[in-house]
C-alpha positions as CSV (number, residue, x, y, z in Angstrom):
1,X,-14.0,-33.2,-3.1
2,X,-15.9,-36.5,-2.8
3,X,-16.3,-38.0,0.8
4,X,-16.4,-41.7,1.0
5,X,-18.4,-43.4,3.6
6,X,-16.5,-45.4,6.4
7,X,-17.0,-49.2,6.3
8,X,-19.5,-50.1,8.8
9,X,-20.0,-53.6,10.3
10,X,-23.7,-54.3,10.5
11,X,-25.8,-57.5,11.3
12,X,-27.8,-58.9,8.2
13,X,-31.6,-58.4,8.7
14,X,-32.3,-61.7,7.1
15,X,-29.8,-64.2,8.5
16,X,-28.1,-62.1,11.4
17,X,-24.6,-62.8,10.0
18,X,-22.1,-59.7,10.4
19,X,-20.9,-58.0,7.2
20,X,-19.1,-55.0,6.2
21,X,-21.2,-52.3,4.7
22,X,-19.1,-50.0,2.5
23,X,-22.1,-47.9,1.0
24,X,-24.0,-47.0,4.3
25,X,-27.3,-48.1,2.7
26,X,-27.1,-52.0,3.0
27,X,-29.3,-53.8,5.3
28,X,-28.7,-57.5,4.4
29,X,-25.3,-59.2,3.5
30,X,-24.1,-59.8,0.0
31,X,-25.3,-63.5,0.0
32,X,-28.8,-62.5,1.3
33,X,-28.9,-59.7,-1.3
34,X,-28.3,-62.2,-4.1
35,X,-31.1,-64.3,-2.7
36,X,-33.3,-61.4,-2.7
37,X,-32.5,-60.6,-6.2
38,X,-33.4,-64.2,-7.5
39,X,-36.7,-64.0,-5.5
40,X,-37.5,-60.6,-7.0
41,X,-36.8,-62.3,-10.4
42,X,-39.0,-65.1,-9.6
43,X,-41.7,-62.8,-8.3
44,X,-41.7,-60.6,-11.5
45,X,-42.0,-63.6,-13.7
46,X,-44.9,-65.1,-12.0
47,X,-46.7,-61.7,-11.7
48,X,-46.2,-61.5,-15.5
49,X,-47.8,-65.0,-16.0
50,X,-50.5,-64.1,-13.3
51,X,-51.1,-60.3,-13.5
52,X,-54.1,-60.1,-11.0
53,X,-52.5,-62.2,-8.3
54,X,-52.8,-61.1,-4.5
55,X,-49.8,-60.8,-2.5
56,X,-50.6,-63.6,-0.3
57,X,-50.8,-65.8,-3.4
58,X,-47.6,-64.5,-4.7
59,X,-45.8,-65.4,-1.5
60,X,-47.2,-68.8,-1.6
61,X,-46.5,-69.7,-4.9
62,X,-42.8,-68.1,-5.3
63,X,-41.7,-68.7,-1.6
64,X,-40.6,-64.9,-1.3
65,X,-41.3,-63.1,1.9
66,X,-44.3,-61.0,2.5
67,X,-41.9,-58.1,3.3
68,X,-40.1,-58.4,-0.1
69,X,-43.5,-58.9,-2.1
70,X,-45.1,-55.9,-0.4
71,X,-41.8,-53.8,-0.9
72,X,-41.8,-54.4,-4.6
73,X,-45.5,-53.7,-5.1
74,X,-44.9,-50.0,-3.1
75,X,-42.0,-49.1,-5.4
76,X,-44.3,-50.0,-8.5
77,X,-42.2,-52.8,-9.9
78,X,-45.1,-54.8,-11.0
79,X,-47.0,-51.7,-12.6
80,X,-44.0,-50.8,-14.5
81,X,-43.5,-54.7,-15.6
82,X,-47.2,-55.1,-17.1
83,X,-48.7,-56.6,-14.0
84,X,-51.1,-55.2,-11.5
85,X,-50.9,-56.4,-8.0
86,X,-53.5,-54.7,-5.7
87,X,-53.2,-54.0,-1.9
88,X,-55.0,-51.8,0.5
89,X,-54.2,-48.1,0.8
90,X,-52.6,-47.4,4.1
91,X,-55.1,-44.8,5.1
92,X,-58.8,-46.1,3.8
93,X,-58.1,-49.8,2.8
94,X,-59.1,-49.0,-0.9
95,X,-57.3,-51.2,-3.3
96,X,-54.2,-49.7,-5.0
97,X,-51.5,-50.8,-7.3
98,X,-48.6,-48.7,-6.2
99,X,-47.4,-46.3,-3.7
100,X,-48.8,-46.1,-0.1
101,X,-51.8,-44.1,-0.4
102,X,-54.5,-44.0,-3.0
103,X,-54.8,-40.8,-5.0
104,X,-57.6,-39.5,-2.9
105,X,-55.8,-40.0,0.4
106,X,-52.6,-38.7,-1.1
107,X,-54.4,-35.3,-2.0
108,X,-56.1,-35.3,1.5
109,X,-52.8,-35.6,3.1
110,X,-51.1,-33.1,0.9
111,X,-53.8,-30.6,1.8
112,X,-53.7,-31.2,5.4
113,X,-49.7,-30.5,5.1
114,X,-50.2,-27.3,3.4
115,X,-52.8,-26.4,6.0
116,X,-50.4,-27.1,8.8
117,X,-47.7,-25.2,7.0
118,X,-50.0,-22.0,6.7
119,X,-50.7,-22.3,10.3
120,X,-47.1,-22.4,11.3
121,X,-46.3,-19.4,9.5
122,X,-49.5,-17.5,10.6
123,X,-48.4,-18.4,14.3
124,X,-44.6,-17.2,13.5
125,X,-46.2,-14.0,11.9
126,X,-48.3,-13.4,15.4
127,X,-45.1,-14.0,17.5
128,X,-43.3,-11.3,15.3
129,X,-46.2,-8.8,15.6
130,X,-46.5,-9.3,19.3
131,X,-42.9,-8.7,19.8
132,X,-43.1,-5.6,17.7
133,X,-46.1,-4.3,19.5
134,X,-44.6,-5.0,22.8
135,X,-41.3,-3.1,21.8
136,X,-43.5,-0.2,20.5
137,X,-45.4,0.1,23.8
138,X,-42.2,0.0,26.0
139,X,-40.8,3.0,24.1
140,X,-44.1,5.2,24.6
141,X,-43.0,6.0,28.1
142,X,-42.9,5.0,31.6
143,X,-45.6,2.7,33.1
144,X,-46.5,3.2,36.5
145,X,-45.9,0.5,39.1
146,X,-47.9,-0.1,41.8
147,X,-44.9,0.5,44.2
148,X,-44.8,4.0,42.5
149,X,-48.3,5.0,43.3
150,X,-47.8,3.9,46.9
151,X,-44.4,5.9,47.4
152,X,-46.3,9.1,46.1
153,X,-48.9,8.9,48.8
């Protein structure tokens, strides 16, 4: 059974007009979406002709927004089209041509993620062991309470 998304009213991020989003993924109205596609075509053509341009220069020459060009770069659109636009890694600021992080920073982040997963697993194991140990000690026998000792005297 295929579930369809309910149509949703949204405000366009570009022009602010209200539009109906049938897919649940649209952030701009159809008119602005077409304008973005036109700008993307202009940007791609410009990068083909000037393959080592900066994002600022691309924006200045094509009239496209910085957000649009940086999104295209991060998706790797220029890399696939034969151009190579460089922009800084989000972590170390080293020039990269696609993605958010350079390969070295991506490897560091992946290692940190693996380490944190291992730490979380070991903490979970320690909790389970302490519960088992506590249950084993409770079943060994009755422990004296200070009130029990006072009553015996």
